[in-house]
N, C-alpha and C positions, 0 to 999 in steps of 0.2 A: 306504341309509337312514341307516346309522350315520355315513357320511361327511358327509351333509347336516346331521345333528345336530351333528357336530363343527364344521362351518363356522358353524352358527347360534350356538353357545355359545362360539366362539373369542373371546378377549378380547385387547385390546391389552396391551403390556408394562406391568406395574405390580407393586408390592410392597405388599400390604395391611399386612404386619407393620411395614415401615419407615415407612409413612405414620402408622400408629397410634402407633408408638414416638416419632416426632418430635413429634407433637401432645401425647402424654402428657408428654414431657420439658418442653415449654413450659408445660404446665399445673401441673407440680409444682415448676418452677424458672424463675421469670420472668427470672432473670439471663441465661439462655442464649438468650432470644428475640432480643436484639440481634445475636447471631452468626448467627441463622437468617434474619433478615428480608431481607438483601441477597442471599441465596443462592437463595431460593425465591419463586415466585409462586403465587397460588391455582390457576392452571391446571396447575401441576406435579402436583397431586393428582388421581389418577384416580377414586377413589371420591367420589361427590358429597357424601356425608355428611362425609367428611374435608375436602373442599374448602370446605364451608360453615363448618366449625369454624375452619379456617386463615384464611379470608377475614375472619371475625369478629375473630380475634386480630390479624390484619394491620391492620385498621381501628382497633382499640383501641390498638395500639402507635403508630400514626400520630398519634393524639390524646393520647398519653401517659397512657392510662387504666390503672389497676391490673388485672393479669391473673392469674386463677386459675379454678378450676372454677366457682365461684359467679358471679363477675362475667361470665365468658364465657356462662354459661347465661342470665343476665339480659339481656346484650347481644343474644343470639340471639332472645330473645323480642321485643325491640324491633324488630329488623330482619326479623322474619317467617320466620326459618329454624328456629324452635324447634318441635319435635314433642312434645306432652304425653306421648305414650306411650313415646318412645324416647330423646329427646335427653339428658335428665338421666342416665339409666342408662348411656348410651354415654359421656358425659364421665367418669363414675366409672370405667367400664371402662378408658378410656384411661389414667387415672392409676394404676390397679391393675396393669396389665400392664407399666408402665414403672418398674422399680425405681430407676433413677438417670438423671440427665440427662448423665452424663459422656460418653456415646457419641453425643450428639445429632448431631454433625457427620458421623458415620459413616452414620446414618440419612438425613441430608440428601443425602449423596453418592449413596446408592442411589436416592432419589427423583429426583434430578436425572438420573441415568443412565437410569432408566426413562422419564422425560419426554422425554429426548433421542431415545430409540428411537421413542417415539410420534410425535415431531415428524418424524423421518425417514420413518416409515411414512406419515404424512399427506402429506408432500411427494411421496413416491413415488407415492401414489395420485392426487394432483393432476396430476403429470407424465404418468402413464399416461392419465388422462382427456383431457389436452390432445392427446396423440398420437393416441388413438383417435377423438377428435372432429375432428381436423384443424384446430385453432384456430391458424391462422397458418402461415407458412413454417417449414421445418425449422430454419433458423438462428435465428429468433425464439423457437421453442419451446426450442431448446437453451440459449439465453441465459436464458430465463425459468426453465428447470430449474436452471441453475447458481445463479441468484439465490435460488431457493427453498431449495436445500441450504445455500447460504452464509448465508441468514437464520437457518436452524436453528442453524448453528455460532455465529453472532454472538450469538444470544440466550442461548447457554450460557456465554459468555466473560465472566463477572462479574469485574471488576477491583478489587483491593483498594486502599484508600487507604494510601499508603506514608508512614510518618513520615519527616520530614526527617533525623532521627538515623540512619536506616538508609542514607541516601544519602551521608552524609559520608565514611565510610571508603573506598568505591569511588572517590569523587571525589578524595580525597587520594592514594590509590594511583596513580590515573591521572596526577595532577599530578606526583607524584614520578617516575614513569616518563618524563614529558615533560621534567622538569627535569634528570634524570640522563642523558638522551639515549638511553634504552632504546627509546623510541618517538619518532619524529620529528614525527608529526602525530597529532591526535586522530582523524582520519578516513583514508580511503584516499588515496594520492597520485594526482593526476590525471596525473602525468608532466610537468607544467609547474611548475617550482619557484616562479616568480613568482606564478602563480595560486594555488598551494597556500598561499603565505605570506599571501595576502590573505584567502582563505576558510577557511584551516586544514584543507585537504583536503576530501574528499567524505565527509560525516558521515552516520552511520546515521539513517534515518527522515527525511532531508532531501529536499524536492522542490526541485530545482535547475532553474530555467528558463533556457534558452539561446536568445536571440532575435536575429534579424538579418533584413535584407532578402534576398530570393532572390538567390543567386549570390555572397554574401559569403563563404561557406564554413562555415556552422554545422554541416552534416552531416559535413564533413571533420573539423572540430574535435571533434565528439562521437565520431566513430569513432577519432580519435587517442587520446582519453581512454579509450575502451573498450579499445583494444589495450594501452595503458599499464597500465591496472588489471589486465587479465587476465594480463599478463606479470609484473608486479611482486608482485601479491597472491596469485596462484594460485587465485583464486576464479572462479566462473562469472559471466560477463557476458551478460545477455540483451538483445538488440537487436531492437526491433520497428520495422520500416521500412515505413511506409504509402506512401512515395513511390517509393523505389528498390527494385529487385529484389535478391535475395540475391547474384546473380551480379555485379551492378554494385557492390555493397558489397565483395565479395571482391576485385574488381579494384582498388578504392581501397585496401583493406588491403594488398594485395601491393605496390602502388606506393609507399605510405607506408613500409612496413616494409623493402622491398628497395631503396628509392631508385631505382626504375626509372621512366622517364617514362611518363605515362599514355598518350600518343599511341603509344608503342612497344608497349604492351600491347594497345592497340586494334587496331593494324595487324599485329602479329606480327613486325615488323622488329626483331629482337633481336640484339644482339651476343653474343659468347661471355661477356663479363663480365656482361651482363644476365642470362644464363641462370644464372650462378653466384650472382648476387644473389637471383634468384627462388628458387633451390633453398634458400638459407639462410632466406629469408623464409617459404617454405612450411614449413620445419622449425620455425621459431618459432611460426607460426600453429597447426601441429598440436599443439604443446605447450601452447597457450593455449586455455582453454575458453570460446570465444565462441559463443553460440547465436543464430541469426538467424531471425526470422519476418517474412516480407514480405507477409502477408495484408493487402490494402488496406482491408478492412472490419472491422478490429479495434475492439473496444469496451474500456472500462476493465475491465469484468467479465472479458472474455477474457484480457486481460493478467494480471490478478490470478490467475485460475485457472491459467494456464500457469506463472507464477512460483512459485506455491505447490507445484508438482510438481518444482521444481528443488532439488537439494541443493547446499549450499555456495554459495548465491547471494551475490554481492558487489555487483553494480551492475545497474541497469536503465536502458536508453536507449530513448527513444521519439521517433521522427521522423515526423510531428510532430503537435502538438496539434490544429490546425484540420482535419486530415484524418480524425481519429477520428470514428466514428459514435457516436451517443448510445444510451441504453438501448433495448433491444428490437430492435436491429439496424437502426434507421431512420437515414436521413441527416438533413440539416438542412431538407429541404423541408417546409414547413408548420409548422415549429417556430420558436420564438424563438431565433435563432442565438446571441445573447449568453447567454441562459439555458442553452442546451445546452452551450456551451463552459465556462461557470461550473460546471455540474454535473460535467463531465468533470474539470476541474482539481481540484475538491474530492475527487472519487473517487481521483484520483492521489495527493493528499496523504494521504488515509486509507490507501491501499495502501502508501505508503512507510513509514508508522508501523507497519502490521500486519506487513509483511515485514521491517521493521527494517533496511532497506538504503537507500542513496541512490538516488534516481530522477532522472535527467536527462531533461527533456522539452523538445524543441525547439519553437519557436513563430515564427510569422510576425509581422512588424511592419506596421503601417499605413503609408500614404504620407505621414503628417503631417510626418515629419522632412524630406521632400524640399522642403517649402515654406519651411523655415527656412534661414537662411544657414549656420548650423552644423548639419551633417547628422547629428551624433552622436545616436544614439537616446536617448530618455528613457522613463521608466516610463509616461508617458501615451501613448506610441506603441504599447503592446501592443495587438494586434489583437483585437477582438471583446468583451473583457471586462476590467473592472478587478478582477474576482474572481481572475484569474490572479495579479496582483500580490499580492493578499491571501494566497492559499494558498501561494505559493512562499516557501521559506526564504531562497533566494538567487536573485537575478535577474542574469544576465550578458548583455550585448550584445556582438556583434562588429561592429566598424566598420573599414572600410578607406577611406582618403582616395582611393586610386586607383580605387575603385569609382565615385566621382562626378567625379573630375578625372583625365583621362588624363595631362595634363602636370603632374606633381607630383614633388617630390623624394622623397616617401615611398612609392615604389613597393614593393609587396609587404611593406609594414609594416602590421600590423593592431593594433587596440586591443581588448583584452578589458575592457569597462567593467563593473565590479561596481557595479550601481545599487542593489541591496538586499542586505543581508547581516546575518542575525540573529546571526551569530557574531562580528561585528567591524566593521571600517571598510569603507567603500566607496572606489572610486577606479579608476584606469586602470592596466592592465598591458600593456606593449608585447609584441607577438609578431611573429615573422617568418613570412610566408606564402610557401610554395613551391608555386605552382600546378601545375607539371609533375608533382609527386609528391602533390598534394592533401594536403600536410602542413604543420602549424604547428610552430614551435619557439620556445624562449625566446630573447629578444634579450639577448645578453650586454652588460651595462652597462660603460662605460669607468670607470676609477677616478675621474675627475672628476665622473661622474654618480651615483656611489654614495653621495654624502653626503645 
């Protein structure tokens, strides 16, 4: 019986004292209200009476009305939350028990913490109900659960307005490091000097779109960059491959790093020198922290959740956008395809900002360029959605003339076309393509071309 009584009277996490002290501080010192308003919402207060008082203060603040014990009581009478028996005495009590407003932000922190715990408890209860009622497949329930928990986290992450004055010193320090040669690039090096000079490296929070027609080599180029970043920066590189298996990616990494022909790796017909190269390549890959996930049903929420669990994350590579499933684990059947891809690209941009790392996302191109005489891709060729172009900070296309013309002088010469660049200029960068190793390299310019 005692256990039943305990369950009956068990309350959700809250702090009556902190709620009352925060309200009292705002009633005795209107100057502190501006510091509280963007930190708390009415639902953060557990006690209904406290919630009513705060909601009244919140509304009055929004309309720039004077706030004290008398004006709040008057406003509560107007909105119907005033109780003749208790409200006035309760407002007086709030002011009496709060000697100073100096600690108001400490009270706010306690209220926020308790509200976060209640949010987690609510999300946990909803997740338990979904599981018990069998609402959907396990994968869909798992994603819904992650979204609920993430929504609780996101609701707690109030971000301050930052004065420009606070940004100037870090900017000048970074500029000084660049000018003095202490740091060569603002972002991570891609390993391709000509590309880095065009886009200024792979910058934090950037969504970098790499697009090409199938078979041009965008997966190989992305894996070359991933390996270069892992080797040079010492950070973790997360690769999400929805098309190729992790074994296939490993073969490509070994071929590119060891300069061993892909056909030899596929057939096992290796020479003694090949084995030596592979041994060295394996040693390099072991020392590089590259993580691969080849789940073909990944969603943006899945990728976000997995990346949040990685320490020292430096770069995320996703191959490729159009293969990703949308929210809820559903495919594109029955959906508006363009809207689905737009939503995914937007989620990836938000993820890049939240993780504060560059995200390289591969994308297919439409066949529109094949109808033109000049087959070089354009931004309008991006498949399925113009929102991809809008969300991306950098858009790069890969183009090879020998892809369209077998008889050409420019065999195995590729162009990395920077079509959009929020950090600087656009333009073309020549690259050498070595298909037997699935590797790209920088084309060395002759002195007469360097002007």
